[in-house]
N, CA, C and O atoms as a DFTB+ gen file, in Angstrom:
496 C
 N C O
     1  1     199.621     100.573     -68.061
     2  2     198.476     100.912     -68.883
     3  2     197.183     100.589     -68.117
     4  3     197.081      99.531     -67.496
     5  1     196.225     101.470     -68.158
     6  2     194.964     101.296     -67.448
     7  2     194.001     100.496     -68.315
     8  3     193.795     100.814     -69.486
     9  1     193.417      99.461     -67.732
    10  2     192.422      98.650     -68.429
    11  2     191.032      99.250     -68.204
    12  3     190.646      99.508     -67.063
    13  1     190.289      99.470     -69.270
    14  2     188.935      99.968     -69.166
    15  2     187.955      98.801     -69.137
    16  3     188.127      97.811     -69.848
    17  1     186.932      98.931     -68.308
    18  2     185.883      97.925     -68.300
    19  2     184.997      98.126     -69.515
    20  3     185.047      99.175     -70.156
    21  1     184.186      97.126     -69.837
    22  2     183.273      97.272     -70.976
    23  2     182.293      98.409     -70.720
    24  3     181.876      99.088     -71.657
    25  1     181.925      98.620     -69.470
    26  2     181.023      99.724     -69.116
    27  2     181.674     101.077     -69.413
    28  3     181.028     101.983     -69.940
    29  1     182.973     101.206     -69.066
    30  2     183.693     102.446     -69.349
    31  2     183.843     102.658     -70.851
    32  3     183.737     103.784     -71.338
    33  1     184.089     101.582     -71.579
    34  2     184.221     101.691     -73.037
    35  2     182.915     102.161     -73.664
    36  3     182.921     102.996     -74.568
    37  1     181.787     101.621     -73.179
    38  2     180.488     102.052     -73.698
    39  2     180.239     103.521     -73.363
    40  3     179.729     104.273     -74.192
    41  1     180.599     103.923     -72.150
    42  2     180.443     105.328     -71.755
    43  2     181.282     106.246     -72.616
    44  3     180.816     107.300     -73.049
    45  1     182.522     105.849     -72.866
    46  2     183.395     106.656     -73.730
    47  2     182.842     106.750     -75.150
    48  3     182.902     107.808     -75.778
    49  1     182.307     105.645     -75.648
    50  2     181.718     105.638     -76.978
    51  2     180.521     106.583     -77.034
    52  3     180.352     107.321     -78.005
    53  1     179.698     106.561     -76.000
    54  2     178.532     107.462     -75.940
    55  2     178.973     108.919     -75.886
    56  3     178.361     109.774     -76.526
    57  1     180.026     109.210     -75.129
    58  2     180.521     110.580     -75.058
    59  2     181.052     111.054     -76.405
    60  3     180.803     112.193     -76.802
    61  1     181.777     110.196     -77.105
    62  2     182.326     110.577     -78.413
    63  2     181.215     110.841     -79.429
    64  3     181.270     111.820     -80.173
    65  1     180.217     109.973     -79.459
    66  2     179.116     110.174     -80.396
    67  2     178.318     111.427     -80.020
    68  3     177.877     112.168     -80.899
    69  1     178.134     111.661     -78.735
    70  2     177.438     112.875     -78.294
    71  2     178.191     114.117     -78.735
    72  3     177.591     115.082     -79.207
    73  1     179.498     114.089     -78.581
    74  2     180.336     115.206     -79.009
    75  2     180.158     115.454     -80.506
    76  3     180.004     116.598     -80.935
    77  1     180.179     114.389     -81.295
    78  2     180.002     114.523     -82.749
    79  2     178.639     115.116     -83.087
    80  3     178.529     115.969     -83.968
    81  1     177.593     114.659     -82.381
    82  2     176.248     115.178     -82.637
    83  2     176.166     116.675     -82.328
    84  3     175.538     117.432     -83.068
    85  1     176.801     117.096     -81.235
    86  2     176.776     118.513     -80.856
    87  2     177.581     119.358     -81.831
    88  3     177.179     120.474     -82.160
    89  1     178.700     118.848     -82.289
    90  2     179.503     119.583     -83.264
    91  2     178.730     119.731     -84.577
    92  3     178.766     120.790     -85.203
    93  1     178.033     118.674     -84.993
    94  2     177.199     118.770     -86.199
    95  2     176.094     119.803     -86.036
    96  3     175.637     120.391     -87.017
    97  1     175.663     120.026     -84.789
    98  2     174.625     121.014     -84.513
    99  2     175.202     122.430     -84.429
   100  3     174.468     123.382     -84.160
   101  1     176.505     122.574     -84.656
   102  2     177.117     123.900     -84.699
   103  2     177.842     124.311     -83.435
   104  3     178.271     125.460     -83.325
   105  1     177.991     123.418     -82.486
   106  2     178.681     123.754     -81.243
   107  2     180.176     123.475     -81.396
   108  3     180.600     122.733     -82.283
   109  1     180.961     124.086     -80.513
   110  2     182.418     123.925     -80.544
   111  2     182.879     123.345     -79.218
   112  3     182.427     123.780     -78.159
   113  1     183.766     122.375     -79.267
   114  2     184.279     121.733     -78.062
   115  2     185.269     122.643     -77.347
   116  3     186.203     123.160     -77.961
   117  1     185.060     122.839     -76.035
   118  2     186.007     123.572     -75.209
   119  2     186.817     122.618     -74.335
   120  3     188.017     122.816     -74.143
   121  1     186.161     121.583     -73.805
   122  2     186.858     120.624     -72.947
   123  2     186.107     119.296     -72.944
   124  3     184.890     119.239     -73.123
   125  1     186.874     118.240     -72.735
   126  2     186.312     116.889     -72.646
   127  2     186.796     116.284     -71.337
   128  3     187.983     116.357     -71.021
   129  1     185.890     115.690     -70.578
   130  2     186.223     115.037     -69.314
   131  2     187.024     115.942     -68.370
   132  3     188.085     115.567     -67.871
   133  1     186.486     117.136     -68.145
   134  2     187.131     118.087     -67.224
   135  2     186.927     117.584     -65.804
   136  3     185.795     117.421     -65.351
   137  1     188.038     117.337     -65.101
   138  2     187.965     116.804     -63.739
   139  2     188.523     117.804     -62.747
   140  3     189.524     118.474     -63.004
   141  1     187.853     117.890     -61.610
   142  2     188.319     118.699     -60.494
   143  2     187.809     118.031     -59.217
   144  3     187.103     117.024     -59.279
   145  1     188.160     118.583     -58.081
   146  2     187.747     117.999     -56.803
   147  2     186.223     117.913     -56.682
   148  3     185.703     117.015     -56.020
   149  1     185.520     118.830     -57.308
   150  2     184.062     118.897     -57.212
   151  2     183.360     117.845     -58.068
   152  3     182.208     117.507     -57.796
   153  1     184.027     117.324     -59.090
   154  2     183.389     116.338     -59.952
   155  2     183.976     116.367     -61.351
   156  3     185.092     116.842     -61.566
   157  1     183.209     115.855     -62.294
   158  2     183.654     115.783     -63.685
   159  2     182.581     116.325     -64.616
   160  3     181.387     116.109     -64.409
   161  1     183.031     117.030     -65.640
   162  2     182.150     117.504     -66.705
   163  2     182.479     116.693     -67.950
   164  3     183.615     116.715     -68.422
   165  1     181.503     115.983     -68.480
   166  2     181.754     115.138     -69.648
   167  2     182.209     115.978     -70.836
   168  3     183.250     115.712     -71.436
   169  1     181.422     116.987     -71.167
   170  2     181.741     117.867     -72.288
   171  2     181.455     119.313     -71.902
   172  3     180.450     119.612     -71.258
   173  1     182.346     120.193     -72.302
   174  2     182.100     121.628     -72.181
   175  2     182.131     122.142     -73.612
   176  3     183.138     122.022     -74.309
   177  1     181.013     122.716     -74.036
   178  2     180.851     123.151     -75.420
   179  2     180.556     124.640     -75.458
   180  3     180.186     125.248     -74.454
   181  1     180.727     125.203     -76.630
   182  2     180.365     126.604     -76.870
   183  2     179.267     126.603     -77.923
   184  3     179.451     126.082     -79.023
   185  1     178.122     127.191     -77.580
   186  2     176.998     127.322     -78.498
   187  2     176.764     128.814     -78.688
   188  3     176.076     129.444     -77.886
   189  1     177.334     129.378     -79.745
   190  2     177.300     130.826     -79.993
   191  2     177.911     131.535     -78.785
   192  3     179.104     131.382     -78.521
   193  1     177.109     132.310     -78.047
   194  2     177.625     133.065     -76.898
   195  2     177.354     132.378     -75.570
   196  3     177.370     133.032     -74.527
   197  1     177.106     131.078     -75.583
   198  2     176.760     130.338     -74.370
   199  2     177.731     129.194     -74.143
   200  3     178.071     128.457     -75.068
   201  1     178.173     129.054     -72.899
   202  2     178.970     127.895     -72.501
   203  2     177.978     126.827     -72.062
   204  3     177.103     127.079     -71.234
   205  1     178.123     125.634     -72.626
   206  2     177.189     124.550     -72.341
   207  2     177.943     123.414     -71.659
   208  3     178.909     122.873     -72.198
   209  1     177.477     123.068     -70.460
   210  2     178.030     121.940     -69.721
   211  2     177.122     120.748     -70.010
   212  3     175.932     120.766     -69.695
   213  1     177.701     119.715     -70.612
   214  2     176.901     118.589     -71.101
   215  2     177.218     117.331     -70.292
   216  3     178.373     116.915     -70.195
   217  1     176.190     116.741     -69.721
   218  2     176.300     115.454     -69.046
   219  2     175.773     114.384     -69.991
   220  3     174.641     114.469     -70.467
   221  1     176.593     113.383     -70.258
   222  2     176.203     112.291     -71.145
   223  2     175.883     111.080     -70.277
   224  3     176.705     110.644     -69.471
   225  1     174.685     110.545     -70.453
   226  2     174.255     109.381     -69.688
   227  2     173.862     108.280     -70.652
   228  3     173.094     108.504     -71.587
   229  1     174.389     107.095     -70.420
   230  2     174.079     105.956     -71.281
   231  2     173.610     104.790     -70.428
   232  3     174.169     104.505     -69.369
   233  1     172.582     104.131     -70.907
   234  2     172.084     102.910     -70.280
   235  2     171.794     101.891     -71.370
   236  3     171.160     102.205     -72.377
   237  1     172.263     100.672     -71.159
   238  2     171.928      99.609     -72.113
   239  2     170.451      99.273     -72.031
   240  3     169.787      99.074     -73.048
   241  1     169.942      99.212     -70.801
   242  2     168.532      98.891     -70.566
   243  2     167.962      99.923     -69.610
   244  3     168.690     100.508     -68.808
   245  1     166.657     100.143     -69.696
   246  2     166.048     101.140     -68.810
   247  2     165.080     100.513     -67.811
   248  3     164.109     101.149     -67.401
   249  1     165.341      99.278     -67.422
   250  2     164.436      98.602     -66.489
   251  2     164.432      99.242     -65.111
   252  3     163.467      99.073     -64.364
   253  1     165.489      99.977     -64.749
   254  2     165.518     100.667     -63.461
   255  2     165.496     102.182     -63.657
   256  3     166.041     102.921     -62.837
   257  1     164.880     102.638     -64.717
   258  2     164.791     104.060     -65.014
   259  2     165.590     104.382     -66.260
   260  3     166.546     103.689     -66.606
   261  1     165.182     105.442     -66.919
   262  2     165.896     105.797     -68.150
   263  2     167.151     106.604     -67.835
   264  3     167.357     107.026     -66.697
   265  1     167.971     106.812     -68.829
   266  2     169.265     107.472     -68.653
   267  2     169.122     108.885     -68.104
   268  3     169.896     109.294     -67.239
   269  1     168.147     109.631     -68.596
   270  2     167.968     111.010     -68.150
   271  2     167.600     111.090     -66.671
   272  3     167.974     112.043     -65.987
   273  1     166.873     110.100     -66.180
   274  2     166.460     110.105     -64.777
   275  2     167.627     109.931     -63.810
   276  3     167.486     110.200     -62.616
   277  1     168.765     109.491     -64.307
   278  2     169.915     109.306     -63.426
   279  2     170.601     110.624     -63.070
   280  3     171.483     110.651     -62.211
   281  1     170.206     111.708     -63.719
   282  2     170.766     113.017     -63.388
   283  2     169.859     113.633     -62.313
   284  3     169.089     114.558     -62.575
   285  1     169.976     113.094     -61.112
   286  2     169.138     113.547     -59.999
   287  2     169.735     114.800     -59.351
   288  3     170.737     115.333     -59.827
   289  1     169.125     115.257     -58.280
   290  2     169.558     116.513     -57.653
   291  2     170.987     116.411     -57.125
   292  3     171.711     117.407     -57.122
   293  1     171.407     115.224     -56.678
   294  2     172.782     115.068     -56.191
   295  2     173.774     115.220     -57.344
   296  3     174.795     115.894     -57.205
   297  1     173.472     114.596     -58.476
   298  2     174.339     114.707     -59.642
   299  2     174.352     116.146     -60.155
   300  3     175.404     116.662     -60.532
   301  1     173.194     116.787     -60.170
   302  2     173.106     118.179     -60.604
   303  2     173.972     119.072     -59.721
   304  3     174.656     119.967     -60.216
   305  1     173.942     118.830     -58.435
   306  2     174.736     119.622     -57.490
   307  2     176.229     119.484     -57.796
   308  3     176.958     120.476     -57.771
   309  1     176.691     118.262     -58.085
   310  2     178.107     118.045     -58.421
   311  2     178.457     118.705     -59.760
   312  3     179.532     119.286     -59.906
   313  1     177.552     118.613     -60.726
   314  2     177.801     119.248     -62.028
   315  2     177.890     120.765     -61.894
   316  3     178.750     121.397     -62.507
   317  1     177.017     121.335     -61.106
   318  2     177.041     122.790     -60.893
   319  2     178.351     123.212     -60.224
   320  3     178.952     124.215     -60.609
   321  1     178.791     122.448     -59.226
   322  2     180.049     122.761     -58.538
   323  2     181.239     122.645     -59.495
   324  3     182.131     123.493     -59.481
   325  1     181.254     121.607     -60.317
   326  2     182.340     121.435     -61.282
   327  2     182.318     122.548     -62.332
   328  3     183.371     123.035     -62.743
   329  1     181.126     122.946     -62.763
   330  2     180.992     124.044     -63.734
   331  2     181.503     125.348     -63.127
   332  3     182.171     126.135     -63.798
   333  1     181.190     125.565     -61.877
   334  2     181.670     126.774     -61.182
   335  2     183.201     126.777     -61.160
   336  3     183.829     127.799     -61.433
   337  1     183.787     125.641     -60.837
   338  2     185.253     125.522     -60.830
   339  2     185.816     125.778     -62.226
   340  3     186.818     126.478     -62.370
   341  1     185.186     125.220     -63.246
   342  2     185.647     125.429     -64.621
   343  2     185.662     126.919     -64.952
   344  3     186.627     127.425     -65.524
   345  1     184.597     127.610     -64.593
   346  2     184.515     129.043     -64.884
   347  2     185.548     129.838     -64.099
   348  3     186.096     130.817     -64.607
   349  1     185.817     129.425     -62.862
   350  2     186.847     130.107     -62.056
   351  2     188.236     129.938     -62.675
   352  3     189.070     130.840     -62.597
   353  1     188.476     128.786     -63.286
   354  2     189.793     128.531     -63.891
   355  2     189.881     129.024     -65.335
   356  3     190.942     128.956     -65.956
   357  1     188.784     129.511     -65.855
   358  2     188.745     130.094     -67.204
   359  2     188.075     131.472     -67.097
   360  3     186.945     131.651     -67.554
   361  1     188.774     132.444     -66.493
   362  2     188.151     133.743     -66.199
   363  2     187.639     134.496     -67.427
   364  3     186.758     135.345     -67.295
   365  1     188.162     134.208     -68.603
   366  2     187.671     134.881     -69.815
   367  2     186.222     134.483     -70.131
   368  3     185.568     135.132     -70.947
   369  1     185.716     133.414     -69.484
   370  2     184.337     132.968     -69.700
   371  2     183.403     133.390     -68.567
   372  3     182.214     133.072     -68.586
   373  1     183.945     134.105     -67.581
   374  2     183.192     134.421     -66.359
   375  2     181.876     135.150     -66.622
   376  3     180.895     134.916     -65.916
   377  1     181.839     136.013     -67.607
   378  2     180.616     136.792     -67.875
   379  2     179.771     136.202     -69.004
   380  3     178.854     136.854     -69.502
   381  1     180.078     134.984     -69.401
   382  2     179.357     134.329     -70.475
   383  2     178.150     133.593     -69.912
   384  3     178.228     133.011     -68.830
   385  1     177.043     133.615     -70.631
   386  2     175.876     132.854     -70.169
   387  2     176.179     131.363     -70.267
   388  3     176.965     130.925     -71.107
   389  1     175.539     130.596     -69.387
   390  2     175.792     129.154     -69.307
   391  2     174.478     128.399     -69.263
   392  3     173.433     128.945     -68.907
   393  1     174.557     127.123     -69.634
   394  2     173.409     126.239     -69.481
   395  2     173.904     124.815     -69.271
   396  3     175.057     124.484     -69.546
   397  1     172.995     123.987     -68.776
   398  2     173.293     122.579     -68.529
   399  2     172.394     121.733     -69.424
   400  3     171.167     121.801     -69.343
   401  1     173.026     120.944     -70.269
   402  2     172.306     120.030     -71.156
   403  2     172.618     118.593     -70.744
   404  3     173.657     118.317     -70.146
   405  1     171.710     117.695     -71.072
   406  2     171.924     116.274     -70.852
   407  2     171.693     115.566     -72.176
   408  3     170.729     115.846     -72.889
   409  1     172.588     114.651     -72.489
   410  2     172.350     113.761     -73.622
   411  2     172.151     112.376     -73.028
   412  3     173.048     111.814     -72.400
   413  1     170.964     111.844     -73.238
   414  2     170.597     110.533     -72.697
   415  2     170.489     109.545     -73.841
   416  3     169.807     109.793     -74.835
   417  1     171.169     108.427     -73.689
   418  2     171.141     107.385     -74.719
   419  2     170.831     106.054     -74.072
   420  3     171.267     105.759     -72.959
   421  1     170.072     105.263     -74.795
   422  2     169.703     103.942     -74.297
   423  2     169.791     102.939     -75.432
   424  3     169.504     103.253     -76.588
   425  1     170.195     101.723     -75.078
   426  2     170.262     100.666     -76.092
   427  2     171.630     100.549     -76.709
   428  3     172.595     100.187     -76.035
   429  1     171.719     100.854     -77.990
   430  2     172.955     100.704     -78.750
   431  2     173.711     102.033     -78.759
   432  3     173.216     103.013     -79.315
   433  1     174.911     102.084     -78.151
   434  2     175.640     103.353     -78.105
   435  2     176.121     103.837     -79.471
   436  3     176.493     105.002     -79.614
   437  1     176.119     102.968     -80.469
   438  2     176.564     103.363     -81.805
   439  2     175.432     103.894     -82.669
   440  3     175.671     104.330     -83.796
   441  1     174.206     103.866     -82.163
   442  2     173.033     104.289     -82.940
   443  2     172.648     105.721     -82.579
   444  3     172.110     105.947     -81.495
   445  1     172.905     106.689     -83.447
   446  2     172.567     108.086     -83.149
   447  2     171.084     108.294     -82.852
   448  3     170.726     109.244     -82.155
   449  1     170.219     107.425     -83.367
   450  2     168.777     107.566     -83.118
   451  2     168.416     107.290     -81.672
   452  3     167.334     107.670     -81.225
   453  1     169.305     106.632     -80.926
   454  2     169.006     106.328     -79.522
   455  2     169.403     107.466     -78.581
   456  3     169.265     107.341     -77.364
   457  1     169.892     108.570     -79.138
   458  2     170.354     109.702     -78.324
   459  2     169.276     110.781     -78.256
   460  3     168.697     111.172     -79.270
   461  1     169.023     111.252     -77.034
   462  2     168.054     112.331     -76.830
   463  2     168.782     113.497     -76.171
   464  3     169.355     113.358     -75.091
   465  1     168.750     114.638     -76.834
   466  2     169.428     115.848     -76.347
   467  2     168.412     116.693     -75.594
   468  3     167.423     117.147     -76.169
   469  1     168.659     116.899     -74.311
   470  2     167.767     117.700     -73.474
   471  2     168.478     119.022     -73.189
   472  3     169.353     119.109     -72.328
   473  1     168.075     120.037     -73.935
   474  2     168.651     121.377     -73.745
   475  2     168.083     121.989     -72.472
   476  3     166.904     121.825     -72.158
   477  1     168.947     122.701     -71.743
   478  2     168.531     123.327     -70.497
   479  2     167.830     122.308     -69.589
   480  3     166.728     122.554     -69.098
   481  1     168.480     121.175     -69.377
   482  2     167.913     120.085     -68.596
   483  2     167.633     120.505     -67.155
   484  3     166.678     120.034     -66.537
   485  1     168.470     121.390     -66.629
   486  2     168.252     121.929     -65.290
   487  2     168.964     123.269     -65.175
   488  3     169.809     123.606     -66.004
   489  1     168.623     124.020     -64.155
   490  2     169.238     125.334     -63.936
   491  2     169.794     125.396     -62.525
   492  3     169.482     124.560     -61.677
   493  1     170.622     126.398     -62.295
   494  2     171.162     126.582     -60.945
   495  2     170.833     127.979     -60.446
   496  3     171.199     128.337     -59.327
């Protein structure tokens, strides 16, 4: 059995709450924690006719920058590569429009008020 660190547990909690918030907003879950050689996609959602690749970032404290700032160009590059792989392995979605969203949370991972949803956080 794999032991999770408290940091991993907090990250998982943030991902689950983010998923719930997106579903309440009318989105549908396609995949959770999609992993490939290029990287990992926290959530893949469907928003009407759009596939949404969602990166969830959580920070207990923002003394070294806020959660959203951690999605830098290097992270964006890995997310884009992983999204490309996802689309290649799901050819029925190949002609569907896509976007990249970020959900940034700081402080208490159980508090929905600490979550900020950044739609179209970046483009490729």
